[in-house]
Structure formats: C-alpha cells, structure tokens
C-alpha positions as CSV (number, residue, x, y, z in Angstrom):
1,M,-111.1,-87.5,11.2
2,M,-111.5,-88.9,14.7
3,S,-113.5,-85.8,15.9
4,M,-115.8,-86.2,12.8
5,M,-116.5,-89.8,13.8
6,K,-117.2,-88.7,17.4
7,D,-119.6,-86.0,16.1
8,R,-121.3,-88.6,13.9
9,Q,-121.7,-91.0,16.9
10,K,-123.1,-88.2,19.1
11,Q,-125.6,-87.4,16.3
12,L,-126.6,-91.1,16.1
13,L,-126.9,-91.3,19.9
14,S,-129.2,-88.3,19.9
15,D,-131.5,-90.0,17.4
16,T,-131.6,-93.4,19.1
17,R,-133.1,-95.0,22.1
18,V,-130.4,-96.9,24.1
19,D,-131.4,-100.0,26.2
20,F,-129.0,-102.0,28.4
21,F,-130.1,-105.5,29.3
22,K,-128.7,-108.8,30.6
23,S,-127.2,-110.9,27.9
24,S,-128.3,-114.6,27.7
25,G,-126.3,-117.7,27.0
26,P,-123.2,-119.3,28.6
27,G,-121.0,-117.1,30.7
28,G,-122.0,-117.7,34.3
29,Q,-122.7,-115.3,37.1
30,R,-121.1,-112.2,35.5
31,K,-123.3,-112.5,32.4
32,N,-126.4,-113.3,34.4
33,K,-126.3,-110.3,36.7
34,V,-124.6,-107.5,34.9
35,E,-126.4,-105.5,32.2
36,T,-123.7,-105.2,29.5
37,A,-125.7,-106.0,26.4
38,V,-126.8,-102.9,24.3
39,R,-129.8,-102.4,22.1
40,L,-130.0,-99.3,19.9
41,V,-133.3,-98.3,18.2
42,H,-133.0,-95.6,15.6
43,R,-136.2,-93.5,16.1
44,P,-136.6,-92.0,12.6
45,T,-136.2,-95.3,10.8
46,G,-137.0,-98.0,13.4
47,I,-133.8,-99.9,12.7
48,T,-132.7,-102.0,15.7
49,V,-129.2,-103.3,16.4
50,I,-127.9,-105.4,19.3
51,A,-124.4,-105.9,20.6
52,R,-123.7,-108.4,23.4
53,E,-120.4,-110.1,22.5
54,R,-118.1,-108.2,24.9
55,R,-118.1,-108.1,28.7
56,S,-117.8,-104.3,28.7
57,R,-120.9,-102.1,28.3
58,A,-118.8,-99.3,26.6
59,R,-117.4,-101.7,24.1
60,N,-120.8,-103.2,23.3
61,L,-122.2,-99.6,22.9
62,Q,-119.3,-98.9,20.4
63,L,-120.0,-102.0,18.5
64,A,-123.7,-101.3,18.3
65,L,-123.1,-97.7,17.1
66,E,-120.8,-99.1,14.3
67,R,-123.5,-101.6,13.3
68,L,-126.2,-99.0,13.3
69,A,-124.1,-96.7,11.1
70,L,-123.6,-99.6,8.6
71,R,-127.3,-100.4,8.6
72,L,-128.2,-96.8,8.0
73,E,-125.8,-96.5,5.1
74,A,-127.2,-99.7,3.6
75,A,-130.8,-98.4,4.0
76,A,-129.9,-95.1,2.4
77,H,-128.1,-96.7,-0.6
78,R,-130.1,-96.4,-3.8
79,P,-128.6,-98.3,-6.9
80,S,-128.1,-96.1,-9.9
81,R,-130.7,-96.5,-12.7
82,R,-129.7,-98.8,-15.5
83,I,-129.5,-97.3,-18.9
84,P,-130.8,-99.8,-21.4
85,T,-128.5,-100.8,-24.2
86,V,-129.5,-99.9,-27.8
87,F,-128.0,-102.1,-30.4
88,P,-127.1,-100.7,-33.8
89,A,-129.3,-101.8,-36.7
90,A,-126.6,-104.1,-38.2
91,V,-126.2,-105.9,-34.9
92,R,-130.0,-106.3,-34.5
93,Q,-130.1,-107.8,-38.1
94,R,-127.2,-110.2,-37.3
95,I,-129.0,-111.4,-34.1
96,L,-132.3,-111.9,-35.9
97,E,-130.5,-113.9,-38.7
98,R,-128.9,-116.2,-36.1
99,K,-132.3,-116.7,-34.5
100,R,-133.8,-117.6,-37.9
101,R,-131.0,-120.1,-38.6
102,R,-131.4,-121.7,-35.2
103,G,-135.1,-122.0,-35.7
104,V,-134.5,-123.8,-39.0
105,I,-132.2,-126.3,-37.3
106,K,-134.7,-126.9,-34.6
107,R,-137.5,-127.5,-37.1
108,M,-135.4,-130.1,-38.8
109,R,-135.3,-132.1,-35.6
110,E,-139.0,-132.8,-35.8
111,K,-140.2,-136.4,-36.2
112,V,-141.0,-137.4,-39.7
113,R,-144.8,-137.9,-40.2
114,F,-145.9,-140.5,-42.6
C-alpha cells in the first residue's frame, strides 16, 4: 500500500512543475528568508495547488501532493446519469385527479363578481 502511494506520488511529480518560494505573512525572519512554500502546477490539466503552512519544505511538498491528488480525483469524477422515473398509469391518474381537485378549490377562492 505504501509503495503504491509512493509510485503515485512519483507519477504526480513527473507530471507537475514544482516551485519553491518564500511564504508571506507573520512568522518573522525564518519565513521571510527561507523558501519553504511549495506550488505545484499539474501540466496536463493546469490545476495549481499551494502549501505554505509548515516550516519544512518536505512537509509542504507532501501536503501539496496530497491536495493535488484530491483535486485531480474531484476533476475526474463524473456523476452517474440519472434515470428518469416512469410512474405507472394508475399513479399518473391519481396525481392528475388531485391536481384537478386542487384547481377547483383554488377557483372557489376567487372574488365574487356582481
């Protein structure tokens, strides 16, 4: 299982452009001078993910790979086609009868014209 995940990550890395950059925001000197943030761009699809939460470049790379895998799964997901429901004739008749009765009730609400 673990080797399969590593193979998947190697495959993802071969299809992506990896950029390391300096993260922004609070964190002081370490955050301002060390390039630990990671940006992955999946070349075939153009999907971009960024990880800059951790102080470790390796951990940020791991997080970015996990996010990229999730985004690729979501992009590849196609919902199954809905099969329309066909009501039996008796049910259709019952529905239409209820609608007719409801229409009669609504027509009775009209104002009386003199």
